[in-house]
C-alpha positions as CSV (number, residue, x, y, z in Angstrom):
1,M,82.1,114.2,61.6
2,Q,84.1,115.4,58.6
3,T,86.6,112.5,58.9
4,T,83.7,110.0,58.8
5,H,82.3,111.4,55.6
6,K,85.7,111.1,53.9
7,F,85.6,107.3,54.4
8,I,82.0,106.7,53.4
9,I,82.0,108.5,50.2
10,P,84.9,106.6,48.5
11,L,83.3,103.3,49.6
12,V,80.0,104.1,48.0
13,L,81.6,105.3,44.9
14,S,83.7,102.2,44.7
15,I,80.7,100.0,44.9
16,F,78.8,102.1,42.4
17,F,81.5,102.0,39.8
18,S,82.2,98.3,40.4
19,N,78.6,97.4,39.7
20,C,78.3,99.6,36.7
21,S,81.3,98.4,34.8
22,P,80.3,98.2,31.1
23,D,82.5,95.2,30.5
24,S,80.6,93.0,32.9
25,D,77.0,94.1,32.5
26,S,74.8,91.0,32.1
27,N,71.8,93.1,31.3
28,N,73.3,94.9,28.3
29,T,71.0,94.5,25.4
30,N,74.0,94.4,23.0
31,N,75.9,91.8,24.9
32,V,76.2,88.6,22.7
33,N,76.4,86.5,25.9
34,N,73.2,87.9,27.4
35,V,70.7,85.0,27.8
36,N,67.8,87.4,27.6
37,N,69.1,89.2,24.5
38,T,66.5,89.1,21.7
39,N,69.4,88.9,19.2
40,N,71.3,86.1,21.0
41,T,71.7,83.1,18.7
42,N,71.6,80.8,21.8
43,N,68.3,82.2,23.1
44,T,65.9,79.4,23.7
45,N,63.0,81.8,23.1
46,N,64.3,83.1,19.8
47,T,61.6,82.7,17.2
48,N,64.3,82.0,14.6
49,N,66.0,79.3,16.6
50,T,65.9,76.1,14.7
51,N,66.1,74.1,17.9
52,N,63.3,75.9,19.6
53,T,60.5,73.4,20.3
54,N,57.9,76.2,20.2
55,N,59.2,77.6,17.0
56,T,56.5,77.5,14.3
57,N,59.3,77.1,11.8
58,N,61.0,74.2,13.7
59,V,62.0,71.6,11.2
60,N,61.6,68.8,13.8
61,N,57.9,69.5,14.4
62,T,55.9,66.7,12.7
63,D,52.1,66.1,12.3
64,P,51.1,63.1,14.6
65,C,48.5,62.2,11.9
66,E,51.0,62.1,9.1
67,G,50.5,58.8,7.2
68,V,47.5,57.7,9.3
69,E,44.7,56.9,6.9
70,C,42.3,55.1,9.3
71,S,41.8,52.4,6.6
72,S,40.0,55.1,4.5
73,H,37.0,54.7,6.8
74,G,37.6,57.5,9.3
75,T,39.5,60.7,10.1
76,C,42.7,60.9,12.1
77,Q,42.5,63.3,15.1
78,V,45.0,64.3,17.8
79,D,44.2,63.8,21.5
80,E,45.2,65.9,24.5
81,N,48.4,64.0,24.8
82,V,49.3,64.8,21.2
83,Q,48.7,61.2,20.1
84,P,46.8,60.3,17.0
85,F,43.5,58.4,17.0
86,C,40.9,57.4,14.5
87,D,37.4,58.9,14.5
88,C,35.7,56.2,12.5
89,D,32.8,56.4,10.1
90,T,29.4,55.0,11.0
91,G,29.5,51.2,10.9
92,Y,33.2,51.1,11.7
93,V,35.1,50.9,15.0
94,A,38.6,51.9,15.8
95,S,41.3,49.2,16.3
96,G,44.5,51.0,17.0
97,L,45.0,53.3,14.0
98,E,42.6,51.4,11.8
99,C,38.9,51.6,11.2
100,L,37.4,48.1,11.0
101,E,33.9,47.1,10.1
102,N,31.8,47.0,13.2
103,P,31.4,43.3,14.3
104,C,28.1,44.2,16.0
105,G,26.6,45.5,12.8
106,G,23.3,43.7,12.4
107,V,23.7,41.7,15.6
108,E,20.5,42.0,17.6
109,C,21.2,39.4,20.4
110,S,17.6,38.1,19.7
111,G,16.2,41.3,21.1
112,Y,17.2,40.2,24.7
113,G,20.7,41.7,25.1
114,T,23.3,44.2,23.9
115,C,26.1,43.6,21.5
116,N,29.6,44.9,22.5
117,V,32.9,44.7,20.8
118,E,35.6,43.0,22.9
119,E,39.1,42.7,21.3
120,G,37.6,43.2,17.9
121,T,34.9,40.5,18.4
122,A,31.2,40.9,18.8
123,V,29.9,39.6,22.2
124,C,26.2,39.5,23.3
125,T,25.6,40.6,26.9
126,C,22.2,39.1,27.6
127,D,19.5,40.4,29.8
128,N,18.7,38.8,33.2
129,G,17.1,35.4,32.6
130,Y,18.8,34.9,29.2
131,T,21.9,33.1,28.2
132,A,24.2,33.7,25.2
133,G,24.1,30.8,22.6
134,G,24.3,30.0,19.0
135,I,27.3,29.3,16.8
136,D,29.1,32.5,17.7
137,L,27.2,33.1,21.0
138,L,25.4,36.0,19.3
139,E,21.9,35.0,20.3
140,C,20.2,35.3,23.7
141,F,18.0,32.4,24.8
142,P,15.7,32.2,27.8
143,D,17.3,30.2,30.6
144,N,14.1,28.1,31.0
145,G,13.7,27.4,27.3
146,V,10.4,27.7,25.4
147,V,7.2,25.6,25.0
148,T,6.7,26.0,21.2
149,C,9.0,25.9,18.2
150,D,7.9,29.3,16.9
151,G,11.0,31.2,15.8
152,V,13.4,28.4,17.0
153,T,16.0,27.8,14.2
154,C,18.3,25.4,16.0
155,S,21.1,27.5,14.4
156,G,20.3,25.8,11.1
157,N,21.8,22.5,12.4
158,G,18.8,20.6,13.7
159,Q,15.1,20.3,14.0
160,C,12.9,21.7,16.7
161,L,10.5,19.2,18.4
162,E,7.7,20.1,20.8
163,W,6.9,18.0,23.9
164,T,4.6,18.6,26.8
165,D,7.5,19.8,29.0
166,T,9.4,21.9,26.5
167,A,10.4,22.6,22.9
168,V,13.9,21.3,22.1
169,C,16.3,21.0,19.2
170,N,17.2,17.6,17.9
171,C,20.7,18.4,16.5
172,D,22.4,17.0,13.5
173,N,25.3,14.7,13.8
174,G,28.3,16.5,15.2
175,Y,26.2,19.2,16.9
176,V,24.7,19.6,20.4
177,P,22.8,22.3,22.3
178,S,24.9,24.9,24.0
179,G,22.8,25.2,27.1
180,R,19.8,23.8,29.1
181,H,17.5,26.0,27.0
182,G,18.0,23.4,24.1
183,M,17.2,26.1,21.4
184,D,20.5,26.0,19.4
185,C,22.8,23.4,17.8
186,I,26.6,24.2,17.9
187,P,29.6,22.0,17.1
188,L,30.2,19.2,19.6
189,D,33.8,20.2,20.1
190,L,32.7,23.6,21.5
191,V,30.8,21.9,24.3
192,C,32.5,18.6,25.0
193,I,35.7,20.2,26.3
194,G,38.4,19.7,28.9
195,G,39.4,21.8,31.8
196,A,41.1,22.1,35.1
197,I,40.5,19.5,37.8
198,D,42.0,18.2,41.0
199,Y,41.2,14.5,40.7
200,D,42.9,11.2,39.9
201,Y,41.0,10.5,36.6
202,D,43.5,7.9,35.3
203,Y,43.4,5.8,38.5
204,D,47.2,5.9,39.1
205,G,47.0,7.2,42.7
206,I,48.1,10.8,41.8
207,N,45.6,13.7,41.4
208,D,45.6,15.2,37.9
209,S,45.3,19.0,37.2
210,W,43.7,18.8,33.8
211,F,41.2,16.5,32.0
212,D,40.5,16.2,28.3
213,P,37.6,14.1,27.0
214,N,38.3,11.3,24.4
215,A,36.3,10.7,21.2
216,N,34.0,8.1,22.7
217,E,33.1,10.3,25.7
218,C,32.1,13.1,23.4
219,L,30.2,10.8,21.0
220,Q,28.2,9.4,23.8
221,Y,27.4,12.9,25.2
222,E,26.1,13.8,21.7
223,A,24.0,10.6,21.6
224,F,22.8,11.1,25.2
225,N,21.2,14.5,24.4
226,R,19.8,13.3,21.1
227,V,18.0,10.6,23.1
228,R,16.8,13.3,25.5
229,A,15.5,15.3,22.6
230,T,13.7,12.6,20.6
231,H,12.4,9.9,23.0
232,D,8.6,9.6,23.2
233,P,7.7,9.3,26.9
234,E,4.2,7.9,26.2
235,D,2.9,9.9,29.1
236,A,5.7,8.7,31.5
237,P,7.2,11.4,33.7
238,E,10.2,12.1,31.5
239,C,11.9,15.3,30.5
240,H,13.6,16.4,27.2
241,R,15.8,19.4,27.9
242,P,19.5,18.7,27.3
243,L,22.0,18.1,30.1
244,L,25.2,20.1,30.3
245,W,28.7,18.6,30.0
246,S,30.4,18.2,33.4
247,I,34.3,18.1,33.1
248,L,34.7,17.0,36.7
249,W,32.2,14.1,36.6
250,A,33.5,13.0,33.2
251,A,36.9,12.6,35.0
252,H,35.2,10.6,37.7
253,G,33.5,8.5,35.0
254,R,36.9,7.8,33.4
255,N,38.3,6.6,36.7
256,H,35.3,4.4,37.4
257,S,35.5,2.9,33.8
258,I,39.2,2.1,34.2
259,Q,38.4,0.3,37.5
260,M,35.6,-1.7,35.8
261,E,38.0,-2.6,32.9
262,E,40.7,-3.8,35.3
263,Q,38.2,-5.9,37.2
264,G,36.4,-7.2,34.1
265,G,32.9,-6.4,35.2
266,L,30.3,-3.8,36.0
267,F,29.7,-2.2,39.4
268,H,28.4,1.2,40.7
269,D,30.5,3.5,42.8
270,D,31.4,7.2,43.3
271,Y,28.4,9.0,41.6
272,P,26.7,12.3,42.3
273,M,23.0,11.4,42.0
274,S,22.6,8.4,39.5
275,Q,25.0,6.4,37.4
276,N,24.7,4.2,34.3
277,C,27.4,1.6,33.5
278,A,27.9,-0.5,30.4
279,Y,30.4,-2.3,28.3
280,G,30.7,-3.4,24.7
281,S,29.4,-1.9,21.5
282,T,29.8,1.7,20.4
283,P,28.7,4.8,22.3
284,E,25.5,4.9,20.2
285,G,24.9,1.2,20.7
286,Q,25.2,1.5,24.4
287,M,22.6,4.3,24.4
288,D,20.3,2.1,22.4
289,M,20.7,-0.7,24.9
290,Y,19.9,1.7,27.7
291,M,16.7,2.8,26.1
292,T,15.4,-0.5,24.6
293,G,16.7,-3.2,26.9
294,P,14.2,-5.7,28.3
295,S,14.1,-4.0,31.7
296,E,14.0,-0.5,30.4
297,P,10.5,0.3,29.2
298,H,9.5,3.9,29.9
299,C,11.5,4.7,33.0
300,P,11.0,2.0,35.6
301,D,12.5,2.9,38.9
302,L,16.3,2.8,39.0
303,S,16.6,1.9,35.3
304,H,19.2,3.2,32.9
305,H,16.4,4.6,30.8
306,C,14.9,6.5,33.8
307,N,18.3,8.0,34.6
308,I,18.7,9.3,31.1
309,M,15.2,10.8,30.9
310,R,15.0,11.9,34.5
311,C,13.5,15.3,35.3
312,G,15.2,17.6,37.8
313,V,18.7,16.9,36.6
314,N,21.0,19.4,34.8
315,N,24.4,17.8,34.1
316,V,26.1,14.6,32.9
317,G,29.8,13.5,32.9
318,I,30.7,10.5,30.7
319,G,33.9,8.5,31.1
320,F,35.1,5.8,28.7
321,S,38.0,3.3,29.1
322,G,38.2,0.6,26.3
323,I,34.7,-0.7,25.9
324,F,33.6,0.3,29.4
325,S,31.6,3.4,30.0
326,T,30.2,5.4,32.9
327,Q,27.5,8.1,32.9
328,N,27.3,10.3,36.0
329,I,24.0,12.2,36.0
330,F,23.0,14.9,38.4
């Protein structure tokens, strides 16, 4: 028993003194290498450390709102991600770190919709049964139009006319209605536009992916809806609301007109509901011929006149080639 105690005691003492050596103590508060030493110049928690990101005296700590003036129409704030943003004054909306005048200021969408700002632009989201129209699409018109001209301004580019079936705008030169409601007049080039197709509009045997209308096609579309708006039916079953521009059936019309030009004569083919064909004269002159020709008085069956003034149709596509034209109405 005594011999055993002689071996244990030196071992314990050796461990004790080894662990307590003052030259190796990592917990010594005076040790300059101690990472927890409050006086250690490398301590990342030292409040005097100029590299400490939490140090209130850190020279690298900048204000995210420094230099952000919000166009002098708002106050810069810092969000939860420490990013600046503008809290804009009434009547202004944030666009990045600027405060711009609210595009929806004063826009009422005719009382039938809500104005929203999309990419810095005012947009009317109209109620059910209403469609956005007007020069900047900031009015909401009833899909089915109106029966009186009360309050109809025609966007300042036309005159409202009342017929038994509807009230409709007769637009000035260079303007057409934006929709079937017929209550506004906007620039022709905003309506008579091109678009994607999958059809051989130029009659070369290869389907094309895009169609752009030419000047004559757009001019005849303008004249077409002016006739719809102004023609006195004299009690005949005719309708006055404008027809919408059809890109696809304008492409079909171009193809058909090219074929007529190549054959040197008129014929009917490839049409959705009804089709008018003509040659010679200007787009307006052809429309006059359609309406006043000897066989055209007030919508006889299958006449060009009847096709133009027909009720129950919504669209027209017009194709020109040279002096030949085709109107596809449906």
